[in-house]
N, C-alpha and C positions, 0 to 999 in steps of 0.2 A: 503493499500499500504506499502514498506518496502521502509524505510528510512536511510539514512545516512548522519547523524549530521541533522537531520532535513529536510534533501534533499531526496525527491521521487527518490527512484531507474529507473522510469522511465525515468528521467531528467538526471540522471548521468551515466545511461551503456542504449545509444540508442539500442532499440533492445530485452532489457528486456521484456519476457514475465513472468509471474506469474504462478508457478506451479499449477494444482488442487492438493489440499491438501487432504489424504484420513486421515480421523478424529483421527483416532486410533496413527498417526503419528505428529500430531499438537503439537507444542511445549507450554505448558501450562502456560507461561509466569514466572514459579517459578525457579529460578538462583540458583547453585550451586556453593557456595562459602566454597572455602576448605583451612588451613593454607598450607604454604608449605613443612612442616612436613606431613601434610596429605597427598597432594599430591604426594611425595616422595614416600611413601608407600601402593598408592595405584595404580602406574604407574611403569614399568619399565623403567630404566635411558633412553634407546632411546624413549621411550614414552613422559618420562619426558621431555627432550631436545624440542623434535617438539610440544609439545601440550603447554608449560610452556615457553619455552624458545625459543620460535620460530624456531627452526633448521629445514632444510630441507633435508630428506634420499636422498639418492643415487639414480640418475634416473637408468630404466631398472634393478635394482636389490633391489625389494620389493615385498610385497606379493601379491597387487592386481593388476598391472599393465596390465597384462593379463589374469586377470579372467574375463570367459566372462556365468560364472554363473548365473542365475536368484536368486534376493534376493534383499536386505536391507543392505545398509551399516550404521552402527550407530556409534557416537562417543565414541573412546575409552576411553575419561576422563569421561562420566557422562549419556552413555547409549542412547541420545537422536539421532533417526535416521534422518538423514543427505541427502541420495542418494538412489535414486532406479536403478537396473539394466537398469532400462527402459531407463534412462536417460543417461548411460555410452557411452562412443565411444573409439576407437583407435584414440589417438591424434599423434602418433609417438613421445612424447613428453619423453615417461619413466615413467612417473606415471600417475596412474587413473585420469581420465577427464570424467566431466560430463557434460551436458549444461543444466542442471537447478538442485537446491533441490528438496528432494523429497516434504516439504512445504515453500512456500518463509520466512516463521518467524523464519524457524529452521536453519538458521544460518545468521550472521550477517557481516557487513563489515566496515573496518576500513581504511584510507590511511595510506600505506607503506612508506616509504622515504628510507629506509636502503640502500646500497651499491649504495646511491645515484643517484637511480631512482624512478621513481614514478609507483606504482605499486596498486593494492585493495587487500586486506588480508581479506580472509575467515576466521571465527571464529564463534566454535560452539554458539548458541545463550544463551544455559542452563548455559554453564562453562568457557566460554570465550579461550577456547581452541582453539590453531593455529591450522588452518585445511592445509592452503595452499594459494594460489592466484588465480584470476579470470581474465580471459584477454578477448580480442575482436577478437579470430581469432576459436571459436567454430561455429559447424553447425547448420542449420537451426531446432528448430524452433528458438532460441534464438540467435546465432551466438557467444555464450559465450562459454570459456571452464573454467571451475572450476578446477581447476590442484591441485590435493591435495595429501598428505602426507598417505602412507599408515597405518603406526603407529598411523598416527592421528585416527582411524576407526576399526570398527572389523565390519566382513560380516556376513553378516548370511545369507542361502542358504534360497529359497522358500520354500524348502522341508522340512523347521526346523521350518516354524513360523506356527501361529495359524491359523485355516482357518475364514474368513469374515463370 
């Protein structure tokens, strides 16, 4: 079971449903640790601001909010699979939204108290990059809305993925 500060997400996030994980996308537990200079060389300035400095891109003016193509969304920082288009839905918020990650262990969670409000931040488990936040207003089966930044992800259409 996934934990946040040692507490099961099933307790922290009522309605949490663990995703069935396709083995080829499962996080292997190996962290990617780079210096700030290495991150700046690897990412564009916008990607760096979002993934490393926890900025947020503009609503309704991003790459994947309206993308309906089948495929997989990967972390732009380390290429870990994060979300499948199968769990994407139109939330009307202006950011790409998903009801669950592609594999439960591929994302991590931290409490975010910035801007004077308490939220749950979603991070890439491999590189620690900021992806967005999770909210309790999503559709079934989880009731969760993973509200993500497009610049934190790279989309690979199903037609470009190796066959299983």
